[in-house]
N, C-alpha and C positions, 0 to 999 in steps of 0.2 A: 745766585741765591736761590734757594727754593721757594716755591709759591703754593702749591696745592696740598693743604693740609690733609683735607678729606675726612679724617676721623675726629670730629670735633665735638663729641659727646661721649658719655659714659655708655659703654656696651657692657652689660651684665654677662656673667660667664653662663648663667643657666640658659640665656637666650641662644648662644652659640652651641651649648649642648643639645638644645633642642633641634637646631637646624642640621647639626651633625648626625643626629640619631636619624633624623628624617632622611637624609641623604643615602643612607644605608637601604632605603626602600625605593627611592624614586631620584632621578636626576632632572625631571621636568621642572623648569623655572618658574612657571606660572604657579603650578601646584605648590611649589615650595614657599613662594612669596606669599600664597594665601594661607598656607599653614602658619607661616612666621607671623604674619599680621594677626591671625588669631590667637597666637600665644602672647603677644605684647599688648593685647587690649586692655588687660586688666591693670597693668602698670603704666601704660602710656595712653590714656583716653583720647589725648589730642591726635587728630588725624595726621596732621603735618609732621608733628614730633616722631610719630609711629612709623611714617613714611621713609623720613631721613634715616631712622635707626635700622630700619629694614634694608635701606639701600647699602648702609655700611656693612651689614652682616653679609648680605648677598655678594658684595664684592669680595669679602674675605673667603667664602666658601663655594659660592655658586657661579657667579659672573666672572670667570677667570680668563686670562690669557692663555694661549696655547701652551707657553712655557712653563705653567704652573698646573696644567691638567694632570699630567704624570705624577706630580708630587701629590696632588690631592688624592688620586686613586691609590697611591701606595699609603697614604694616611688612612684610607677607608680600609684597607687591607689589614692594618694594624689594630683595628678595633676589637675584633674577637681575642686579641692576644694580650690586651692592656685593661686595666680596670678604669672604672669612671673617673677615679681621681687623676689618672694620668693623661686624661683629654686635654689638660691645659697645656701640655707639651705641644699637641697638634695645634691649638688654638694661637699659641705663641708664635709657631713657625709661620702659618698661612697670614696671620695678622702682619707680622713683620714683612712679608712677600707683598702684601696688598697695599700697605700704608708706610712709605718711608718715614713719615713723621713718627709713628709708633716705633720703628726701630731706633731712630735718632734719639728719641726720649729714653728707651730703654738702655741705650749705650750711655747717655749721661748719667742715669742713675748708677749703673753698674761702675762706672769711674768714680763717682763720688763714694760708693760704699767700698771700694779698696783704699781710699785715703782715711775713711772714718766710719764709725759704726752707724751714724745716723745722719740725716741731711734735711734741709728745708726746701720746701716747695719752691721759694723765690729763687734758690740757687739753681734749680732746675730750668726754671723759665729763663733766667739770666743767659744761661749757656746755650739755650736753644735760639736766642734771638739772633746769634751771629750768623747761622745758616738760614733761618726761617724769617728774619726780619722782627725789628722792634716794633711790633703792632699788636694790638688788643687781642686779635684772634689767636695769635701764638700762645700768648700767655694764659688766655681761656682754655684752649685745647690742651696745653700742658696740665692745668688744675683738672680738667675732665678725665685726662690718662692717669693722672694719680689716683683718683678715686676709683677709677676702673680697676687699678692694679690692687686697691684695697678688697675690693669685691672678689677679684680672682685669688685673694689669699697669698699673694706673693709679697705683699708689704703690709706693715701695721704702723699706727700711730702711737706716738708718746702721748702722755697726759697733757703735755704743753702743746698748744695748737700750732700746726703748721710743720711739725717734726715727723719725720717717716724712719722706720727701721725695717731692716730685712727679716722676714721670718726664717725658720729653719729651711736651708736648701732642699729642693724636691729632689728625690732620688727614684730611679727605675732599675728594675732588674732587667728590662727589655733593652738589650743593646741596639736592636735594629731602630727603636723608637729614638735612641739617643743620637744616632748617625742620621736619622731622618731630619731631626731638629738641626743639626749642624749644617745638613746640605739645605735647608730652607734658609738658614741665615747667612750661608755663603752666597746663595742666590740673592739675598736681599742687600748685601754689602756692595759698596761702590768698587770696592777692590776685586781684581780678577783672580788674585792668588793670595793667600795668608800663610805664614810660617806655622808649621804644624803645632808646635807647642803653644803658640799664641793663639792658634785656631781653637784648641781645647779649654781656653780661658777668655772666651769672647766676653766683652763686659755687657754686650746686649744680651747674653744669656745667664744674667746674674741669678735669677731663681733657681738654676739648676745645676746639680752636681753631675759630672761625667766621670766615668771610670773606665773609659776606653783609651787605647794608646795609639801611636802612629801605625803599628802593624795592622789593627782593624781599619784605620783610615785608609790604609793601602789597598785591602781586599775589598772595600765597598766599590761597588760598581759605579756609582755616580762621581766618585773622586779621582782625581789624577794627581800623583805625587811624583815630583821630580827633585833631584838634588841640586841645591844651589850653593856654590861655594863647596868648603870641604865637609861640613856636617850640618847643613841646614836643608830641611825638606819643607818644600813648598806644596801647598794644597790648593788647587782649582777644580772647579767643576768640569767634568768630563764631557757630556753632552745631555741634553734632556732625555728622559727615558719616557716611552710611551708603554704604559703597563696595560695589558689586557685583563679586565677584571669583569667577572661575570656579574652583570646587573639583573634587573627583572626581565623576564622573557619579553622578546620584542623591544628591548630598549638598550641599544649598544651604548658602551661608555664613551668609547672613541671612535668616530667614524675614520675610514682609511685615510681620507684626506687630511687628518689633523695629526697623524703618526710623524713625528719630528725624526727626520733623518739625521744620522750622524754626520757631524761637520768635522773636516780636516783642518787642524791648525798648522801653521807653518812651523818647521822645526827650528828650535832656538839655537842661535849661533853660540859658540864657544869662544874663549879667549884667544884660541890659535887658529881660528877658522881663517881662510883667506879673506881679506878685505878688498872688495872691488872698489877702486877709487879712480875712475877715469879723469876726473876734472874736466870734462867736457859735458855740456849740455845737449842732448840729443836733438838733432834737427830733422824734420820730415825730408825724406828723399835722400838722405846720405846714408851709405853703408854702415852698417854696424862694424866697429872696430874689433879686432880679433881680442876675445876675452883674456889671452896669455899676456899680452902687453900692457893692458889696463890693470893687472891685479898686482898688490903689494905682497910678495911672498914673505912668509916667516923667516925670520933671521936664524942663523945657526944657534944663537943663544936661546931663542925660544924653543928650537927642536931640542935642545939639550935638557932645559929645564922639563920639558914635557915628558922626555924619555926617563929621566930621573924620577919624576913624580910617579910614573907607570910602573917602573921597577920597584919602588918603595911600597906602592899600593899592593902589588902582587906578592912581595916578600913578607909582608905583615898581614896579608889577608886571612890565611889560616889561623893566626893567633887571635886576631880580632873576632872571627867567627866563634871561636872557642869560649871568648870572654863573654861575648853576647849571649850565647846559648846558656852559659853558667848564670848570668844575671836573669834570664827569663825563667829559670827554675827556682829563683828565691820568691819568697812571700813578698808582695809589694806593698808600699805605702800608696793608699788610693786617696780618692778625694781631691782635695785642694793641695795636698802634699805630694800628688802623683808627678807634678812638674819638676820638683826638686829631686825626686827619686829618679825620673828620667835623666836629668842632667848628670847625676852621679853615675848611672849606668852608661852613658855615652863617654864619660871621661874614663871611666875603667875600661870600656871596650877599645878606645883608642889609645890606650897605654898612658894616660896622664894621671898616673897613681898619685902624685904629689897633690894634684887638684881635687882627687876623691878626697884625700885626708884632710884637706884645708876645707872644703866645702862641707864635708861630713861633721867637721867639730864645730863649725857654724851652726849646722842644722840640728844636731843632738840636744844641746840644752833647750833651744826653742821647742822642739818637739816634747821633750820631757816635761818641761814646765806647762805646756799646754795639757798635756795628759794628767798631770798632777791637779791642775786647776779645774779640769773638768770632773774629775773623780773626788776630789777633796771640796770643791765648791768654795774654793778661796785661792788667792794667789799665794804660792809658796815662796818662801824667802830664800836667799841665796844668790843674789845677783845673776851673773852669767854661768855660774858653776852648775854641776849637775849632782853633787853629792846629796844636798838636802832634798830636792825633788824625788831622787831615787829612794832615800831613807823613807820618805813619807810614803811612798807607793808600796814600798815592802810592807811597812807596819799596817797599812790598811788592807794588805793581801792582794792587791792589784797585780803586783809582780812578784816573781820568786827571788830569792836571795842569789841563785845560780845566774840569773839574767842580770841581777844588779852587779854581780862581780864582772861580767863580760862587758857589760856598759863603762864600768869604771876603768877597765883595762883598755877599752877602746879610747876613752877620753884622755888616758895618760899616755898613749902611744904618740912618741915624739915625731914631729914632721922632719923629713929627710933635710930639709934647709927651708929658709924663709921663702913663701911663695905669695909674692904681691899679686898675682893675677891667676886664679883658679884656673882659667881656660889655657894657660900657657903650657908649653911642652914641660915634660918632667926635667927638672935640671940634674946635673950631674950630682953624685953623691960623694961626700968625702968619705974616706976609709973609716971603718969601724962603726957607721952608723946603720940604722935598721934598713933593710932593703925594703922599698916602699910597695911593691905588688903584694906580698903577704898582708901587710898592715892594711892595705886598701880592700883586700878581699876579706879579711875579718872584719873590718868595719861595715862592709855592706851585708854581709851575712847577719851581723848582729842588729843593724838597723832594720832588717827585714823581718826580724821576730818582733819588732815594735808595731808591724802592720796590724796583727790582730786588736791590738790595745787602741790603736788610731780608729779602726772602724767601729768598735763598740763606743768609742767616745763621741763620734760624729763631730770631728774637730775641723776647724778652718785654719789655714795658714794665717 
């Protein structure tokens, strides 16, 4: 059970903006505390209350452990590139790193908003008591944080007391800022590594919309991506980076002794690595046995399976590269629809064309009804079909008749055979039925044309 809550009062966003703006001028802790105390005097006349609030803010941005120094300096580097409205991205990441209770509260809220459009404060408090204890301070701190998020404009209240809703998700065209926040949240998480698609949909990042993909995660210097299983990319932090940022003259940002040196992680074992199992407890003074006798060698069957997998991988590599490049050239579904789009592209890349058709026909009516509801300001009738939403969009001039015909053609494409699991391999095709690869390719290209409508609608999945 966790014990130290730390952030037990409302911290207004304008206070954090003030200290962040001052950090661009000086890093002196005493000067920053004095400046912050002066800024808070009007709203917090009590010296004790002002001192506690200053301590919380200083821990977020000033009094940092060495592992967070580089993160802060790169945040300051981003200031000239972003607007003041985007500073909340930086506050969110640094607060999550400094206070686990803030991160856990944000995660609880994010999970509740996935299940429903609104939530009650008591629901957040009850879910936090499992990790933080069923005590008065936990519930009071959760209430303060909810009011703080209202001040940060990431939540709003309903007319009924105690009910909260999410405002429209915050977006930023600065991709470095998006990657920075993901790095901060990964460092704040208890998990050492997270699956890439799940990483882009972290519940604790619920106020923000990310439009980056696994490729940008792989190119980001602070992330290390490695493949787990056949098609699962795992993201972990590489090492803490010390960034040399020019501060005021005579005031170095990071002294040499604080530079974090890269650390080498042990190589991860694979399924077919030799396993050392001597079955003997080492005894001091006894000579070490020969490593050859103590190893369990791979069996012939294991070596054959490994050889078959390698041959299959090499045989289909060229085709999969061509399909992946073709998908990259298509217009993409962004925002909260990006995960489903990525799943479709992965299925197509690996040759699971029946899976593309099955998943695409599930996604298409949901996407069209959401677009129609956004533009028409009402829920269109028609059950799970696409004909009526398409007709409504064409009548309103949102969609061309040509695109309507293509989408109807996609909807009427027959599946090659029943597919109970869209992630399974492509089943064998009976004679006379449609070849699935052209059908899957046509479906993807047509769905890609809906990307512009999704962007203009600002939709959530």
